[in-house]
C-alpha positions as CSV (number, residue, x, y, z in Angstrom):
1,X,0.0,0.0,0.0
2,X,1.5,3.4,-1.1
3,X,1.9,6.2,1.4
4,X,4.3,9.2,1.2
5,X,7.0,8.7,3.8
6,X,8.2,11.0,6.6
7,X,11.7,10.0,7.7
8,X,12.9,11.1,11.1
9,X,16.5,10.9,12.2
10,X,16.2,9.9,15.9
11,X,20.0,10.1,16.5
12,X,20.0,13.8,15.5
13,X,16.9,14.4,17.6
14,X,18.6,12.7,20.6
15,X,21.7,14.8,20.1
16,X,19.6,18.0,19.9
17,X,17.8,17.1,23.2
18,X,21.2,16.6,24.9
19,X,22.6,19.9,23.6
20,X,19.4,21.7,24.7
21,X,19.4,20.2,28.2
22,X,23.1,21.0,28.6
23,X,22.7,24.7,27.5
24,X,19.7,25.2,29.7
25,X,21.3,23.4,32.7
26,X,24.1,25.9,32.6
27,X,21.5,28.7,33.2
28,X,19.9,26.7,36.0
29,X,16.9,26.0,33.8
30,X,15.0,22.6,33.9
31,X,13.5,21.6,30.6
32,X,10.2,19.8,29.8
33,X,10.3,18.4,26.3
34,X,7.2,19.0,24.2
35,X,6.4,16.1,21.9
36,X,3.1,17.3,20.5
37,X,4.3,18.0,17.0
38,X,5.0,14.2,16.6
39,X,1.4,13.4,17.7
40,X,2.4,11.1,20.6
41,X,5.1,9.3,18.7
42,X,6.8,6.9,21.1
43,X,10.1,6.7,19.1
44,X,10.6,10.5,19.3
45,X,9.8,10.6,23.0
46,X,12.4,7.9,23.6
47,X,15.0,9.7,21.5
48,X,14.5,12.9,23.7
49,X,14.7,10.8,26.8
50,X,18.0,9.3,25.6
51,X,19.2,12.9,25.2
52,X,18.6,13.3,29.0
53,X,15.1,14.9,29.2
54,X,12.7,12.8,31.2
55,X,9.6,14.9,31.4
56,X,7.6,14.7,28.2
57,X,4.6,16.9,27.4
58,X,1.7,16.3,25.0
59,X,-1.5,18.3,24.5
60,X,-3.8,15.2,24.1
61,X,-4.5,12.7,26.8
62,X,-4.7,9.8,24.2
63,X,-1.1,10.7,23.3
64,X,0.0,10.7,26.9
65,X,-1.4,7.2,27.2
66,X,0.9,6.1,24.3
67,X,4.1,7.6,25.6
68,X,3.7,6.4,29.2
69,X,5.2,3.1,28.1
70,X,8.6,4.9,27.8
71,X,8.7,5.4,31.6
72,X,8.8,9.2,31.3
73,X,7.1,11.6,33.6
74,X,4.1,13.0,31.6
75,X,2.6,16.4,31.4
76,X,-0.7,17.5,29.8
77,X,0.2,20.7,28.0
78,X,-3.3,21.9,27.2
79,X,-5.6,22.7,30.2
80,X,-7.8,19.7,31.0
81,X,-11.4,19.4,30.0
82,X,-13.8,18.6,32.8
83,X,-15.0,15.7,30.6
84,X,-11.6,14.0,30.6
85,X,-10.6,14.3,34.2
86,X,-10.3,10.6,34.9
87,X,-7.9,10.1,31.9
88,X,-5.9,13.2,32.9
89,X,-5.2,11.8,36.3
90,X,-4.5,8.3,34.9
91,X,-2.1,9.3,32.2
92,X,-0.7,12.7,33.2
93,X,1.6,13.2,36.2
94,X,1.4,17.0,35.7
95,X,-1.1,19.3,34.0
96,X,-1.4,23.0,33.2
97,X,-4.3,24.6,35.0
98,X,-6.0,27.8,36.0
99,X,-9.7,27.0,36.6
100,X,-10.9,26.2,40.2
101,X,-13.7,23.8,39.0
102,X,-11.1,21.8,37.1
103,X,-8.7,21.7,40.1
104,X,-11.5,20.4,42.4
105,X,-12.4,17.7,39.9
106,X,-8.7,16.7,39.5
107,X,-8.3,16.6,43.3
108,X,-11.4,14.3,43.7
109,X,-10.2,12.0,41.0
110,X,-6.6,11.9,42.2
111,X,-7.9,10.8,45.7
112,X,-10.1,8.2,44.0
113,X,-7.1,6.8,42.1
114,X,-4.8,7.1,45.1
115,X,-2.4,9.5,43.4
116,X,-1.0,13.0,43.8
117,X,-1.5,15.1,40.7
118,X,1.0,17.9,40.1
119,X,-0.4,21.3,39.0
120,X,1.5,23.9,37.0
121,X,-0.6,27.0,37.7
122,X,-0.7,29.2,34.6
123,X,-0.6,33.0,34.7
124,X,-1.4,35.0,31.6
125,X,1.2,37.7,31.3
126,X,-0.4,39.3,28.3
127,X,-0.5,36.8,25.4
128,X,-4.2,36.2,26.0
129,X,-4.3,32.4,25.9
130,X,-4.5,30.3,29.1
131,X,-3.9,31.5,32.6
132,X,-5.2,33.8,35.3
133,X,-4.8,37.4,34.2
134,X,-1.6,38.8,35.7
135,X,-3.3,41.9,37.2
136,X,-5.8,39.8,39.2
137,X,-3.5,39.0,42.1
138,X,-6.3,38.1,44.5
139,X,-7.4,35.3,42.2
140,X,-3.9,34.1,41.7
141,X,-3.3,33.9,45.5
142,X,-6.7,32.2,46.1
143,X,-6.0,29.6,43.4
144,X,-2.6,28.8,44.9
145,X,-4.1,28.3,48.3
146,X,-6.8,26.1,46.8
147,X,-4.2,23.8,45.3
148,X,-2.4,23.7,48.6
149,X,-5.6,22.8,50.5
150,X,-7.1,20.2,48.1
151,X,-6.1,16.6,48.8
152,X,-4.6,14.8,45.9
153,X,-3.0,17.9,44.4
154,X,0.5,19.4,44.7
155,X,1.9,22.6,43.2
156,X,4.4,21.7,40.6
157,X,5.2,25.3,39.9
158,X,3.8,28.5,38.3
159,X,4.0,29.1,34.6
160,X,3.3,31.5,31.8
161,X,3.3,31.4,28.1
162,X,4.3,33.8,25.3
163,X,4.1,34.2,21.6
164,X,1.6,31.4,20.7
165,X,-1.6,33.4,20.4
166,X,-1.1,37.1,20.9
167,X,2.5,37.0,19.5
168,X,3.7,38.7,22.8
169,X,7.5,38.2,23.0
170,X,9.2,37.1,26.2
171,X,11.2,40.0,27.5
172,X,13.2,40.9,30.6
173,X,10.3,43.1,31.8
174,X,7.5,40.5,31.6
175,X,9.9,37.9,32.9
176,X,10.7,40.1,35.9
177,X,7.0,41.0,36.4
178,X,6.2,37.2,36.5
179,X,9.0,36.7,39.1
180,X,7.5,39.5,41.2
181,X,4.1,37.8,41.2
182,X,5.6,34.5,42.3
183,X,7.7,36.2,45.0
184,X,4.5,37.9,46.3
185,X,2.7,34.5,46.4
186,X,5.6,33.0,48.3
187,X,5.6,35.8,50.8
188,X,1.8,35.5,51.3
189,X,1.6,31.7,51.6
190,X,5.0,31.1,53.3
191,X,5.6,28.3,50.7
192,X,8.4,28.1,48.1
193,X,7.3,27.8,44.5
194,X,9.8,25.3,43.1
195,X,9.4,26.0,39.4
196,X,9.0,29.3,37.5
197,X,8.1,28.0,34.0
198,X,8.7,31.0,31.8
199,X,7.4,29.9,28.4
200,X,8.5,27.9,25.4
201,X,11.3,27.9,22.9
202,X,10.8,31.6,22.1
203,X,12.1,32.4,25.6
204,X,15.5,31.0,24.6
205,X,16.3,34.2,22.8
206,X,16.8,35.9,26.2
207,X,19.3,33.2,27.1
208,X,21.0,33.5,23.8
209,X,21.4,37.3,24.3
210,X,22.6,36.9,27.9
211,X,19.5,38.6,29.3
212,X,17.8,35.7,31.1
213,X,16.2,36.7,34.5
214,X,18.0,34.2,36.8
215,X,15.0,33.4,39.0
216,X,13.2,31.8,36.0
217,X,14.2,28.1,36.2
218,X,11.9,26.1,33.9
219,X,10.9,26.0,30.2
220,X,8.5,23.8,28.1
221,X,10.3,23.4,24.8
222,X,9.7,21.6,21.5
223,X,10.9,23.6,18.6
224,X,14.4,24.2,19.8
225,X,15.5,20.6,19.8
226,X,13.2,19.7,16.9
227,X,14.6,22.3,14.5
228,X,17.6,24.0,16.2
229,X,16.2,27.4,15.5
230,X,16.1,30.5,17.8
231,X,12.5,31.6,17.0
232,X,12.5,35.3,17.8
233,X,15.4,36.4,15.6
234,X,14.8,33.3,13.4
235,X,18.4,32.2,13.3
236,X,19.9,28.7,13.1
237,X,22.0,27.8,16.2
238,X,25.3,26.2,15.5
239,X,25.2,23.7,18.3
240,X,22.2,21.9,16.8
241,X,21.3,19.7,13.9
242,X,18.8,21.4,11.6
243,X,16.2,20.5,9.1
244,X,14.8,23.3,7.0
245,X,17.2,25.2,4.8
246,X,18.8,28.5,5.5
247,X,20.8,30.8,3.3
248,X,24.5,29.7,3.3
249,X,23.8,26.6,5.4
250,X,23.4,23.0,4.3
251,X,20.6,21.0,5.8
252,X,21.4,18.2,8.2
253,X,18.2,16.3,7.1
254,X,16.7,15.8,10.5
255,X,13.4,15.2,8.7
256,X,12.8,14.2,5.1
257,X,9.5,13.8,3.3
258,X,9.3,11.5,0.2
259,X,6.4,11.5,-2.3
260,X,6.1,9.5,-5.6
261,X,5.7,10.9,-9.1
262,X,2.5,9.7,-10.7
263,X,2.5,11.8,-13.8
264,X,5.3,13.6,-15.7
265,X,4.8,15.8,-18.7
266,X,5.2,19.3,-20.2
267,X,2.2,21.6,-20.1
268,X,1.4,25.3,-20.3
269,X,1.8,27.4,-17.2
270,X,-1.5,29.2,-17.6
271,X,-4.8,27.2,-17.6
272,X,-6.9,27.3,-20.8
273,X,-10.5,28.5,-20.4
274,X,-12.6,30.7,-18.2
275,X,-11.3,30.7,-14.6
276,X,-13.4,30.3,-11.4
277,X,-12.2,29.1,-8.0
278,X,-10.1,26.1,-7.0
279,X,-11.0,23.1,-5.0
280,X,-10.8,25.2,-1.8
281,X,-13.0,28.0,-3.2
282,X,-10.0,30.3,-3.7
283,X,-9.4,32.4,-6.9
284,X,-6.0,32.1,-8.5
285,X,-3.7,34.1,-10.8
286,X,-1.1,32.6,-13.1
287,X,2.0,33.9,-14.8
288,X,2.8,32.8,-18.3
289,X,6.2,31.1,-18.4
290,X,5.5,29.1,-21.5
291,X,5.4,25.4,-21.6
292,X,7.3,23.8,-18.7
293,X,8.1,20.3,-17.5
294,X,6.1,19.4,-14.4
295,X,5.4,16.4,-12.2
296,X,2.3,15.4,-10.3
297,X,3.0,13.8,-6.9
298,X,0.8,11.5,-4.8
299,X,0.2,13.7,-1.8
300,X,-2.0,16.7,-1.2
301,X,-3.1,19.4,1.2
302,X,-4.8,16.8,3.4
303,X,-1.3,15.4,4.0
304,X,1.1,18.3,4.0
305,X,0.3,21.9,2.7
306,X,2.6,22.9,-0.2
307,X,3.7,26.1,1.6
308,X,5.2,24.0,4.4
309,X,7.3,21.9,2.0
310,X,10.8,22.8,0.6
311,X,12.1,20.7,-2.2
312,X,15.6,19.4,-1.4
313,X,16.5,20.0,-5.0
314,X,16.7,23.8,-5.3
315,X,15.9,23.7,-9.0
316,X,12.4,22.3,-8.2
317,X,9.6,24.7,-7.4
318,X,6.2,24.2,-5.9
319,X,3.3,25.0,-8.2
320,X,0.3,24.1,-6.1
321,X,-2.0,21.5,-4.6
322,X,-5.4,19.9,-4.5
323,X,-6.6,17.7,-1.7
324,X,-4.6,14.6,-3.0
325,X,-2.2,16.0,-5.6
326,X,0.9,18.3,-5.5
327,X,2.3,19.9,-8.7
328,X,6.0,20.8,-9.0
329,X,8.0,22.4,-11.8
330,X,11.0,20.2,-12.6
331,X,12.1,22.0,-15.9
332,X,15.3,23.2,-14.4
333,X,16.2,20.1,-12.4
334,X,19.3,18.2,-13.4
335,X,17.7,15.0,-12.1
336,X,16.5,12.4,-14.7
337,X,13.1,12.0,-13.0
338,X,10.5,9.5,-14.2
339,X,7.2,8.2,-13.2
340,X,7.6,6.1,-10.0
341,X,10.6,8.1,-8.7
342,X,10.3,9.9,-5.4
343,X,10.9,13.6,-4.7
344,X,12.4,14.6,-1.4
345,X,11.2,17.6,0.7
346,X,12.1,19.2,3.9
347,X,9.3,20.3,6.2
348,X,8.9,23.3,8.5
349,X,7.1,23.0,11.9
350,X,3.6,23.2,10.4
351,X,4.6,20.6,7.7
352,X,6.0,18.3,10.3
353,X,2.9,18.7,12.5
354,X,0.6,17.9,9.6
355,X,2.7,14.9,8.4
356,X,2.6,13.4,11.9
357,X,-1.1,13.9,12.3
358,X,-2.4,12.4,9.1
359,X,-3.1,8.7,8.6
360,X,-2.0,9.1,5.0
361,X,1.8,9.4,5.8
362,X,4.0,6.5,6.9
363,X,6.8,7.1,9.4
364,X,10.3,5.8,8.9
365,X,13.0,6.1,11.6
366,X,16.8,6.4,11.3
367,X,18.9,5.1,14.1
């Protein structure tokens, strides 16, 4: 049975995890590895653990259920639904939370399962996604006290997030403002907050610039070890293996995506006839470059969107997609391609996410 293939180099992923942990450890920062882009893939979770990171986060409980067999400590990265509390306690050692009704439900279920569930209490420092609003200190303090009082719960730490929804960047100021909130909580409760979880891989730019507020001691990271990119200035970090191409830098092929040619011919570059909209109800414009050699590939937008694929051969260009087909221009390629050959692509983060999510792509691992 044919499927396009996503190839993942587990050795390079392991190496990246080791480099990441080492770099962060020098700053006194504990790292939680985010595995969600791989959709609960056990092999990638194991590779990261081999790199020395033992806490793995997923945003779906059914993926936590899969990766528990690795023996890692698990974290539910998305706030729990009230309808999934039993599974959250069963499969997640830690979860991100901000809602008292959810906390009470988690506590009751943890008691029932004879467990202690760890809570990372989220504070919204301005990005407008999850968390108690940073200006509502009475609610923050009340929620911390609730966690301390409820049987079956323990405070894993306090956390915040940046850049994912509101595109708010982690800065020295909002980092220090977060620290001030935590210090106030410690003063009012008399308890030490063990972890100040200051965001995701975008926070690394403060470490890279030597601006990291030292009291921040925890990060939840995926993209850094998955791509080796500093995501604020969008630069490739020399210590890491990379995947997507950058000017002046060869790829290290951390991920490769292969799709088969099912048709190869020369056709005009402008459609013939009156134009309407495409399969996705979008109008299109075309530039006339004469007749060009092109190939039709056996994957489409329901597998990986074309804008998230980069042909490994720089002479190949993407033309477009329908649900099940991808069109590429191969006129300038030096390869002697024919029907049945495969074309290799590199994927960005969104492309990797889509390839791991779909049932239509097979995974192949390099060790």
